[in-house]
C-alpha positions as CSV (number, residue, x, y, z in Angstrom):
1,X,41.6,-14.9,-6.1
2,X,42.3,-11.4,-7.3
3,X,44.8,-9.2,-9.3
4,X,47.9,-7.4,-8.2
5,X,45.7,-4.6,-6.8
6,X,43.8,-7.0,-4.5
7,X,40.4,-8.6,-4.7
8,X,38.1,-8.2,-7.6
9,X,34.3,-7.5,-7.5
10,X,33.6,-10.7,-9.4
11,X,35.6,-12.8,-6.9
12,X,33.8,-11.3,-4.0
13,X,30.4,-12.1,-5.5
14,X,31.3,-15.7,-6.4
15,X,33.6,-17.0,-3.7
16,X,31.8,-19.5,-1.4
17,X,34.6,-21.4,0.4
18,X,35.2,-20.6,4.0
19,X,38.3,-18.5,4.7
20,X,39.9,-15.1,4.8
21,X,40.7,-13.3,1.5
22,X,43.0,-10.3,1.8
23,X,42.8,-7.1,-0.2
24,X,44.7,-3.9,0.8
25,X,44.9,-1.4,3.7
26,X,44.5,-4.4,6.1
27,X,41.1,-5.2,4.5
28,X,40.0,-8.7,4.1
29,X,36.8,-10.7,3.2
30,X,35.7,-13.3,5.8
31,X,33.5,-16.1,4.4
32,X,31.9,-18.2,7.1
33,X,30.9,-21.9,6.7
34,X,27.3,-20.7,6.1
35,X,28.4,-18.6,3.1
36,X,28.0,-15.3,4.9
37,X,30.5,-12.7,3.8
38,X,31.7,-9.8,5.9
39,X,34.3,-7.1,5.5
40,X,36.9,-6.8,8.2
41,X,39.9,-4.5,8.6
42,X,42.9,-5.5,10.6
43,X,45.4,-2.9,11.9
44,X,47.7,-2.1,14.8
45,X,47.4,0.9,17.1
46,X,50.2,1.5,19.6
47,X,51.4,-2.0,19.3
48,X,47.9,-3.6,19.8
49,X,46.5,-5.6,16.9
50,X,42.8,-4.9,16.3
51,X,40.0,-6.0,13.9
52,X,37.1,-3.8,13.0
53,X,34.0,-5.1,11.2
54,X,33.0,-3.0,8.2
55,X,29.7,-4.7,7.2
56,X,28.2,-7.3,4.9
57,X,29.8,-7.8,1.5
58,X,26.3,-8.3,0.1
59,X,25.5,-4.7,0.9
60,X,28.8,-2.8,0.7
61,X,30.6,-3.2,-2.6
62,X,34.4,-3.7,-2.8
63,X,35.0,-0.1,-4.1
64,X,33.1,1.5,-1.3
65,X,34.7,-0.6,1.5
66,X,38.2,0.1,0.1
67,X,37.4,3.8,0.5
68,X,36.3,3.2,4.1
69,X,39.5,1.2,4.8
70,X,41.6,4.0,3.3
71,X,39.9,6.6,5.5
72,X,40.7,4.4,8.5
73,X,44.3,4.2,7.4
74,X,44.4,8.0,7.3
75,X,43.0,8.1,10.8
76,X,45.9,5.9,11.9
77,X,48.4,8.2,10.3
78,X,46.9,11.1,12.3
79,X,47.6,9.1,15.5
80,X,44.0,8.2,16.2
81,X,42.3,4.8,16.6
82,X,39.6,4.3,13.9
83,X,37.7,1.8,16.1
84,X,37.7,4.2,19.1
85,X,36.6,7.1,16.9
86,X,33.7,5.0,15.7
87,X,32.7,4.0,19.2
88,X,32.6,7.6,20.3
89,X,29.4,7.9,18.2
90,X,27.6,5.1,20.0
91,X,24.7,7.5,20.9
92,X,23.3,6.6,17.5
93,X,21.9,3.0,17.8
94,X,22.4,0.3,15.2
95,X,19.4,-0.9,13.2
96,X,19.0,-4.1,15.2
97,X,19.0,-2.1,18.5
98,X,16.4,0.2,17.1
99,X,14.3,-2.6,15.7
100,X,14.2,-4.4,19.0
101,X,13.2,-1.3,20.8
102,X,10.3,-0.7,18.3
103,X,9.3,-4.3,18.7
104,X,9.0,-4.1,22.5
105,X,7.1,-0.8,22.2
106,X,4.6,-2.2,19.7
107,X,4.2,-5.7,21.1
108,X,1.6,-4.8,23.8
109,X,-0.7,-3.4,21.1
110,X,-0.7,-6.5,18.9
111,X,-3.7,-8.7,19.5
112,X,-2.1,-11.7,17.8
113,X,1.1,-13.2,19.4
114,X,1.9,-14.8,16.0
115,X,2.0,-11.5,14.2
116,X,4.2,-10.0,17.0
117,X,6.7,-12.9,16.6
118,X,6.7,-12.5,12.8
119,X,7.6,-8.9,13.1
120,X,11.0,-9.6,14.7
121,X,11.6,-13.0,13.1
122,X,11.3,-11.5,9.6
123,X,13.9,-8.9,10.5
124,X,16.2,-11.4,12.0
125,X,16.1,-13.5,8.8
126,X,16.1,-10.9,6.0
127,X,17.5,-7.7,7.6
128,X,19.8,-8.1,10.6
129,X,22.4,-10.2,8.7
130,X,23.0,-7.2,6.3
131,X,22.3,-3.9,8.2
132,X,21.8,-5.1,11.8
133,X,25.2,-3.7,12.9
134,X,25.0,-0.5,10.9
135,X,24.1,2.7,12.7
136,X,20.7,3.9,11.5
137,X,22.1,7.2,10.1
138,X,24.4,5.3,7.7
139,X,21.7,3.2,6.0
140,X,20.6,4.3,2.6
141,X,18.1,3.2,-0.1
142,X,20.8,1.1,-1.8
143,X,21.0,-1.0,1.4
144,X,17.3,-1.4,1.5
145,X,17.1,-2.4,-2.2
146,X,19.7,-5.1,-1.7
147,X,17.6,-6.5,1.1
148,X,14.3,-6.5,-0.8
149,X,15.4,-7.3,-4.4
150,X,16.2,-11.0,-3.8
151,X,12.7,-11.7,-2.3
152,X,10.5,-9.1,-4.0
153,X,9.2,-11.4,-6.7
154,X,9.7,-14.8,-5.0
155,X,8.2,-14.0,-1.7
156,X,5.9,-11.1,-2.5
157,X,3.9,-10.9,0.7
158,X,6.9,-11.4,2.9
159,X,8.8,-8.7,1.1
160,X,6.0,-6.2,1.4
161,X,5.8,-6.9,5.1
162,X,9.6,-6.6,5.5
163,X,9.5,-3.2,3.8
164,X,6.7,-2.0,6.0
165,X,8.5,-3.2,9.1
166,X,11.7,-1.5,8.0
167,X,9.8,1.7,7.5
168,X,8.3,1.5,11.0
169,X,11.7,1.3,12.5
170,X,13.0,4.2,10.5
171,X,10.0,6.3,11.5
172,X,11.0,5.7,15.1
173,X,14.6,6.8,14.3
174,X,13.3,9.9,12.6
175,X,11.2,10.8,15.7
176,X,14.4,10.5,17.8
177,X,16.2,12.8,15.3
178,X,18.8,10.2,14.4
179,X,18.0,10.6,10.7
180,X,15.8,12.8,8.6
181,X,14.4,10.4,6.1
182,X,13.0,6.9,5.7
183,X,15.0,4.9,3.1
184,X,12.3,2.2,3.1
185,X,9.4,4.6,2.4
186,X,6.9,3.6,-0.3
187,X,8.8,5.8,-2.8
188,X,11.3,2.9,-3.0
189,X,8.7,0.8,-4.9
190,X,9.5,2.7,-8.1
191,X,13.0,1.1,-8.0
192,X,11.6,-2.4,-7.6
193,X,9.9,-4.5,-10.3
194,X,6.1,-4.6,-10.2
195,X,4.6,-7.4,-8.2
196,X,1.6,-9.3,-9.4
197,X,-1.7,-7.8,-8.2
198,X,-3.5,-11.1,-8.1
199,X,-5.3,-11.5,-4.8
200,X,-6.0,-15.1,-4.0
201,X,-9.4,-15.4,-2.4
202,X,-9.7,-17.7,0.6
203,X,-11.3,-21.0,-0.3
204,X,-14.9,-21.3,0.7
205,X,-17.7,-23.8,0.2
206,X,-21.1,-23.1,-1.3
207,X,-23.7,-22.5,1.5
208,X,-25.7,-25.5,0.2
209,X,-22.8,-27.8,1.3
210,X,-22.4,-26.4,4.8
211,X,-25.2,-28.7,6.2
212,X,-23.5,-31.7,4.6
213,X,-20.1,-30.7,6.0
214,X,-21.5,-30.4,9.6
215,X,-23.2,-33.8,9.2
216,X,-19.9,-35.5,8.1
217,X,-18.0,-33.7,10.8
218,X,-20.3,-34.9,13.5
219,X,-19.9,-38.5,12.3
220,X,-16.1,-38.2,12.3
221,X,-13.8,-39.4,15.1
222,X,-12.6,-35.8,15.9
223,X,-12.6,-34.7,19.5
224,X,-16.1,-33.7,20.6
225,X,-14.9,-30.2,21.7
226,X,-13.4,-29.6,18.3
227,X,-16.6,-30.5,16.5
228,X,-18.7,-28.3,18.8
229,X,-16.3,-25.4,18.4
230,X,-16.2,-25.5,14.6
231,X,-20.0,-25.7,14.4
232,X,-20.2,-22.8,16.7
233,X,-17.8,-20.8,14.5
234,X,-20.0,-21.5,11.4
235,X,-23.2,-20.6,13.2
236,X,-21.8,-17.3,14.5
237,X,-19.7,-16.4,11.3
238,X,-16.8,-15.4,13.5
239,X,-13.1,-15.6,12.9
240,X,-11.0,-18.5,14.2
241,X,-9.0,-16.5,16.8
242,X,-12.1,-14.8,18.1
243,X,-13.7,-18.1,18.8
244,X,-10.7,-20.2,20.1
245,X,-9.7,-17.5,22.6
246,X,-13.2,-16.9,23.9
247,X,-13.6,-17.1,27.7
248,X,-16.9,-18.1,29.4
249,X,-17.0,-14.6,30.9
250,X,-18.0,-13.2,27.4
251,X,-21.2,-15.1,27.4
252,X,-24.3,-13.5,29.0
253,X,-27.5,-15.5,28.4
254,X,-28.1,-15.6,24.6
255,X,-25.5,-12.9,23.9
256,X,-21.8,-13.2,23.2
257,X,-19.9,-10.0,23.6
258,X,-16.3,-9.9,22.3
259,X,-14.3,-6.9,23.7
260,X,-12.6,-4.5,21.3
261,X,-9.1,-5.6,22.2
262,X,-9.9,-9.1,20.7
263,X,-11.5,-7.8,17.5
264,X,-9.7,-7.1,14.3
265,X,-11.3,-3.7,13.9
266,X,-10.8,-2.9,17.6
267,X,-14.5,-2.4,18.1
268,X,-16.7,-4.4,20.6
269,X,-18.8,-6.9,18.8
270,X,-22.0,-8.4,20.1
271,X,-23.3,-11.7,18.7
272,X,-26.8,-12.9,19.2
273,X,-26.8,-16.7,19.9
274,X,-29.3,-19.0,18.2
275,X,-30.9,-21.9,20.0
276,X,-28.4,-24.3,18.5
277,X,-25.6,-22.1,19.8
278,X,-27.0,-22.3,23.3
279,X,-27.2,-26.1,23.0
280,X,-23.5,-26.2,22.0
281,X,-22.6,-24.1,25.0
282,X,-24.4,-26.5,27.3
283,X,-22.4,-29.4,25.8
284,X,-19.2,-27.5,25.9
285,X,-19.7,-26.7,29.6
286,X,-19.6,-30.4,30.4
287,X,-16.4,-30.9,28.4
288,X,-14.5,-27.7,29.5
289,X,-13.4,-29.2,32.9
290,X,-13.7,-25.9,34.6
291,X,-11.5,-24.1,32.0
292,X,-11.9,-20.3,31.5
293,X,-12.0,-21.0,27.8
294,X,-15.3,-22.1,26.2
295,X,-13.5,-24.5,23.9
296,X,-10.4,-25.5,25.7
297,X,-7.6,-27.6,24.2
298,X,-6.1,-30.8,25.6
299,X,-5.1,-28.8,28.6
300,X,-7.9,-27.0,30.3
301,X,-5.8,-23.8,30.8
302,X,-5.1,-23.6,27.0
303,X,-7.5,-22.8,24.1
304,X,-7.7,-24.9,21.0
305,X,-4.6,-24.7,18.8
306,X,-4.6,-22.6,15.6
307,X,-4.4,-25.6,13.2
308,X,-7.1,-27.7,14.8
309,X,-9.9,-26.6,12.5
310,X,-7.8,-26.7,9.3
311,X,-6.7,-30.3,10.2
312,X,-10.2,-31.4,10.7
313,X,-11.4,-29.9,7.4
314,X,-8.5,-31.6,5.5
315,X,-9.4,-35.0,7.1
316,X,-12.9,-34.6,5.9
317,X,-11.7,-33.9,2.3
318,X,-13.5,-30.6,1.9
319,X,-11.7,-28.0,-0.2
320,X,-12.2,-24.9,2.0
321,X,-10.6,-22.8,4.6
322,X,-11.8,-22.0,8.1
323,X,-12.3,-18.3,7.2
324,X,-14.3,-19.4,4.1
325,X,-17.3,-20.2,6.2
326,X,-17.7,-16.4,6.7
327,X,-17.9,-16.2,2.9
328,X,-20.5,-19.0,2.8
329,X,-22.7,-17.1,5.3
330,X,-22.3,-13.8,3.4
331,X,-23.2,-15.3,0.1
332,X,-26.2,-17.0,1.6
333,X,-27.5,-13.6,2.9
334,X,-27.0,-12.1,-0.6
335,X,-28.6,-14.9,-2.6
336,X,-31.2,-16.4,-0.3
337,X,-32.4,-13.6,1.9
338,X,-33.7,-10.0,1.7
339,X,-31.7,-8.8,4.6
340,X,-30.1,-5.4,3.9
341,X,-26.3,-5.4,3.3
342,X,-25.5,-3.4,6.4
343,X,-27.2,-6.1,8.6
344,X,-25.1,-8.9,7.1
345,X,-21.9,-6.7,7.3
346,X,-22.6,-6.0,10.9
347,X,-22.8,-9.7,11.6
348,X,-19.3,-10.1,10.2
349,X,-18.1,-7.1,12.2
350,X,-17.0,-5.4,9.0
351,X,-16.4,-1.7,9.2
352,X,-18.3,0.5,6.7
353,X,-16.0,1.8,3.9
354,X,-18.2,4.9,3.4
355,X,-17.0,7.3,6.1
356,X,-20.2,9.4,5.8
357,X,-22.3,6.3,6.2
358,X,-20.2,5.1,9.1
359,X,-20.5,8.4,10.9
360,X,-24.3,8.0,11.2
361,X,-24.3,4.2,11.8
362,X,-24.3,4.1,15.6
363,X,-26.4,0.9,16.0
364,X,-25.0,-2.6,15.6
365,X,-28.5,-3.8,14.4
366,X,-28.6,-6.5,17.1
367,X,-32.3,-7.2,16.9
368,X,-32.3,-7.6,13.1
369,X,-29.2,-9.8,13.3
370,X,-30.8,-12.0,16.0
371,X,-33.5,-13.1,13.6
372,X,-31.0,-13.5,10.7
373,X,-28.6,-15.7,12.8
374,X,-31.5,-17.9,13.9
375,X,-32.5,-18.4,10.3
376,X,-29.0,-19.2,9.3
377,X,-28.8,-21.7,12.1
378,X,-32.0,-23.4,10.9
379,X,-30.9,-23.4,7.3
380,X,-27.6,-25.2,7.9
381,X,-28.9,-27.5,10.6
382,X,-31.5,-29.2,8.5
383,X,-30.4,-32.0,6.3
384,X,-32.4,-30.9,3.3
385,X,-32.4,-27.2,3.9
386,X,-35.1,-25.3,2.0
387,X,-34.5,-21.9,0.6
388,X,-35.8,-19.4,3.0
389,X,-36.9,-16.1,1.7
390,X,-37.2,-13.5,4.4
391,X,-39.6,-10.7,4.2
392,X,-38.2,-7.3,3.2
């Protein structure tokens, strides 16, 4: 288990059996049945036996925790209670306390409930077990590295998001003057191995196949409301969430207006509706059973679920993703039409990257987009779609 001086660093890192493993100064290592390892110090003060947690063994090495235990022993010799002294400093919150406050503050601003849930769940899985109980002023870059290193190359996207979320919590603690720096700032990247920069594009289908896809989809046994919704998504080149959560109140004649709070760029987006879109809305109205949602799920007070479209595409054996239909539309505008880039980008609700250009672009080009979306609708609705070259 150890040597005559107590535990060894090697033993601490390799032991996996549940139990208590004693060192010195009342310090021992507690291993749970899940394999979690925590440092605990046991001592007596005025005849009362107490135990004080000293943190995770994955983050605090044996040498460091021994020094903490020794300092606590010195506190006892001076007639003071180490645990009481630590509790006197409770005005500084733990990391978990801070993170949950930040989560509650940010949650109303997140448009997507899934993203909000991922913020706190990722911290619960990867962070709280290690530094959740630590006061925020005691956390350093070594702690952050020990959190990120195990997942930095194996779960790259998750690791980047965890680092960003850590940083947002520390920014809040800095604003409250509980610490002066952010140990999870981007400067920590220099101490981590370089991640691959490969960006996997979302799978999409060639625009020539979209018509065939819609034909097979309409012949499938999928729920009528699902087929109508996916065709409407393709015709309008919108995102899945924007369409699934759309209420009838956003439709006004042949115009669909999505408010800023439902848009990725937080800017109101107007979509001109083609004749086929209007036909779909008429059919959807008869299926909506009085629901507030245009495309309701199995229950009229709920929208279609997030995986509905992906499941249908998989059943039809097409190698594409829902978001890929936006790529199909954009490629079609590039290769088969003469519409200016800014018109197609406006249809996708993309923000202009050129700040100077964006400053002067006050119009959403609705009239030009109306003609383009009608042409797109005709193109993909015809079985043997002909190439349509628009005038410049």
